[in-house]
N, C-alpha and C positions, 0 to 999 in steps of 0.2 A: 176614439184611438187615431194616432197620429201614424203617418206613412212610416215613419221608422219603425214604430211598435209593431204596425203589421209586417214590415220585412223581416224583424227579429223572430217575431211569432211564427211566420210562414217559414222560413229557413229551418228553425229550430225543430219544428214538427213533421218536416219533410222526410219520408222514411231513405234510409241508406241501405242499398243492396249490395250483393258481391259484384255485380258489372261496375257499379258506382265507385267502388274502393279500387278495382282494377284499373278504372281511369285515372283516378286521383294517384295511383302510383306511378303512372306513366307520367303525369304532369309533373311530379316531384322528380322522376329521375331526368325529364328534360330539362327542369330548371338546374338541377345540379349539375348536369353536362353543360349547360351554358355557362355556368359559375367557373368551373374548372377550365375552360376552354379559354376564357377571358382573363384568367389570372395574371398573364404575362404582358397583356397589352399595354401600351403605356397609362392609359386611364385606369386601368384594373391594378398596375402597379401602384400609381398614386393612391388608389383607394385603400390597397393593403397596409401602404407605408402610414398612410394617417391612421388607420385604425390602430397598427402597432403602437404608435407614439400617444394616441389616447389611451391604450389599455396600459401604460406603463405605471406600476405601482399599485394598480386597482383590481377590483373583483371582475366577476364576469358582469357585462352590459348586454342585456338580450335585446335593447335596442340599437346599440353600436353594432351587434351581431346581424340583426336585421339589416340595418342600413347597409352594411359592407357587401351582405350576400345579395339583395336587392340591386346594389349599382353594379355588381359582378355580371349578375345575370343578363342585365339589359344592354351589355357592351356591344356583342355582337349582332344584333338583330335578328337572332335567329331563334329567340324564345317564342313561347306560344301566343296566339292573338285570337280574341273571341272578336270577330268582324262586327256583329250586330252592335256591339258597346264600344267598339273600338279600343278596347283595354288589353293590356299584356298582363293578365292575371298572375301568371307563374313568378314573376320577377318582384311581385308585391307579396302574394297570399303565403308562397311557399317561406321565404326568407322569415316571416313572422310567425309562422307556424314551428319552423325549425329552431327559433330563437327562443320560443318560449318553451318548448318541449326538451332543449338542451339545458335550459335554466331549472326547469320543474322534473327534468325526468321521465316526461311523458314520452310514450312511442306508440309503434303498431296503428290499430285501428283509430286511436284516439287522434292520432296525428292526421291521418287520413280524411276522417270524418271534417276535422277543422278545415282541413284545406279545400274540403267541399264546399263547407259553410262560406269560406271566403270566396271563393269563385263565385258561388250564387250571388252575395251581397254587391261585389263590384260589377258585375256583369251586369245585373239588373238596375243598379244606379246607372250606369254607362249606357244603357237603353233606353231608360227614361229621361236623361238630358238631351238626348237626340243630335244630330248630325252638326246642328249649329254651333255648339258648344265646342266642338272639335277645332273650328277656326282659329279660335283664341288660344284655347286651353288644351293641355296635354292630358286626355282623360285617363290616361295609367296614372298620372301625379293627382289627378283632382279626385276621381272616383276609387282608385285603388285604396286610400285609407279606410274606406268603408269595407273592404275586403279585408285586410291585415286586421282590421278591429274585430271582426267577427270569427276570424279564425283564432286569434288571441283569446278571443273571450270564450269560445268553446274549451281550449285547453286549460283555462283559467277557472272552468267552472262556474262562470258567473251566471247569477239567475237572470231571468228575462227583463227586468228592471236595470238591472247592472247593464246587460248587454245594450240596452236602448242608450244608457249613459255614454258607454263605449263607443258606440257608434255617433252619437252627437259629438262628443270629445273629437272623434276622428274627423268627422267631416267640417269641424269649425277649423281645421289645420289643412283642408285641401287649398292645394297650389300647384303652379306648374304652368310656365309661359313658352311659347314657340319661339321666342325672340333669339334663342340659340341657334337657330337654322341660318341667321344671317351669316354667321362665323365659322360654324361647325364646332361650337364650342362643345366641352364635356358635360356641359348642365343636364344633359338628358338623362345621364346614368345618376346623377344625385336625384332626379324626380322620382325614379323607381325606389332608390334606396331611402329617401325621405319618407315615402308612401307607406313603404313595410314598417319605418319605425315608428311612425305615426301612429300606425293601429295598436302596436305593441305599448306605448307609452298609454294610449287612451284607454285601453283595456285594463293595464296594470291601475291606473288611476281609480277607474271606474270600480274596480273590485274593492278598492279601499274607500268608497263611497263619495269619491270626486264625482260632481254632476256634471251632464252635457245635455245640452237642448234637445228636448225630444222632438221637437218640429223642426229638427236640422235641415230638412230636405225643402218642405212645403211652406215655412213661414215667411213671412214679409221679408226678413232678412236673412233667408235660409239660403242653401246650396242652388235650389232652382232658380231663385230669383237672380 
């Protein structure tokens, strides 16, 4: 069993109680509040304009919806932070869950459980890479796709094998460098949006049989390497 297979199995088997759902609801509310508060900032206005222009003449695009919401949530830097993993899970997981739920009509407990699955995945991967990773890489951008993929996989009702492929496809998209700090560029907000979008795309493809590397974490050319 690969680490990715073990991660997917652990998360899917973990019981979810009423207290867990209550906390997930608070995570969602926090993320939504951050997105709304950032709508009229300079980067928020640009992101919304981009999304509007991309959507002209097209149907609903869950990936684009996740990208926009993820970018907005992370703008004001008041979104949630899991310190042990140095990941901001809300700006990645909640947009993915809401985008897929909006597309497929999921609601209520299913969405909150998907959020919990996503938080568990990205925080565990973030803790696994350790603090050295953070010196060069933005953990929310690199570890986040594992969380958005796990959330999207839950809402998409992917089986365990498909969920592993989703994680593999998400991990291979991991990216996000700190160089934007030199000039204060807006790229950090794109990191969150891309991490949210990556998981939606990864899970959607996996549900159609698009395979991902099952040893994406520990493989010789995998994420940990």
